[in-house]
C-alpha positions as CSV (number, residue, x, y, z in Angstrom):
1,X,-17.6,-44.7,-33.1
2,X,-16.4,-46.5,-30.0
3,X,-14.0,-44.9,-27.5
4,X,-10.8,-46.6,-28.7
5,X,-11.4,-45.8,-32.3
6,X,-12.2,-42.2,-31.4
7,X,-8.9,-42.0,-29.4
8,X,-6.9,-43.5,-32.3
9,X,-8.5,-41.1,-34.8
10,X,-7.7,-38.1,-32.5
11,X,-4.1,-39.3,-32.0
12,X,-3.5,-39.7,-35.8
13,X,-5.2,-36.5,-37.0
14,X,-3.0,-34.2,-39.1
15,X,-1.1,-31.6,-37.1
16,X,1.2,-29.5,-39.3
17,X,2.8,-27.8,-36.3
18,X,4.7,-28.6,-34.2
19,X,6.3,-31.3,-36.2
20,X,7.9,-32.9,-33.2
21,X,4.5,-33.6,-31.5
22,X,4.6,-37.4,-30.9
23,X,1.6,-39.6,-31.1
24,X,0.9,-40.1,-27.4
25,X,0.8,-43.9,-27.4
26,X,4.2,-44.1,-29.0
27,X,5.7,-42.9,-25.7
28,X,4.3,-46.0,-24.0
29,X,5.5,-48.4,-26.6
30,X,9.0,-47.3,-27.4
31,X,12.0,-47.5,-25.1
32,X,14.1,-44.4,-24.1
33,X,16.8,-45.1,-26.7
34,X,14.2,-45.1,-29.5
35,X,12.5,-42.0,-28.2
36,X,15.8,-40.1,-28.0
37,X,16.7,-41.1,-31.6
38,X,13.2,-40.0,-32.8
39,X,13.8,-36.7,-31.0
40,X,17.1,-36.3,-32.8
41,X,15.5,-37.1,-36.2
42,X,12.8,-34.5,-35.5
43,X,15.3,-31.8,-34.6
44,X,17.3,-32.5,-37.7
45,X,14.1,-32.3,-39.8
46,X,13.2,-29.0,-38.1
47,X,16.8,-27.6,-38.7
48,X,16.7,-28.6,-42.4
49,X,13.3,-27.0,-42.8
50,X,14.5,-23.8,-41.3
51,X,17.6,-23.8,-43.6
52,X,15.3,-24.3,-46.6
53,X,13.2,-21.3,-45.5
54,X,16.3,-19.1,-45.1
55,X,17.5,-20.2,-48.6
56,X,14.1,-19.3,-50.1
57,X,14.0,-15.9,-48.3
58,X,17.5,-15.1,-49.6
59,X,16.5,-16.1,-53.1
60,X,13.4,-13.9,-52.9
61,X,15.6,-11.0,-51.7
62,X,17.9,-11.5,-54.7
63,X,14.9,-11.5,-57.1
64,X,13.6,-8.3,-55.5
65,X,17.0,-6.7,-55.8
66,X,17.7,-6.2,-52.1
């Protein structure tokens, strides 16, 4: 595998955490406004994920009678 394909494969590998970890070359391609908007979207995603986790934990407590 040549160097550029290796770098691309490495940049696109699955990383479940942290969700906000950007693909490095996007920083060079996008302008500041786009990067800020992507950051906002990622924060909203993280917040909604945490809300869902809290809701699930509350449901489990209810099932367990606590």
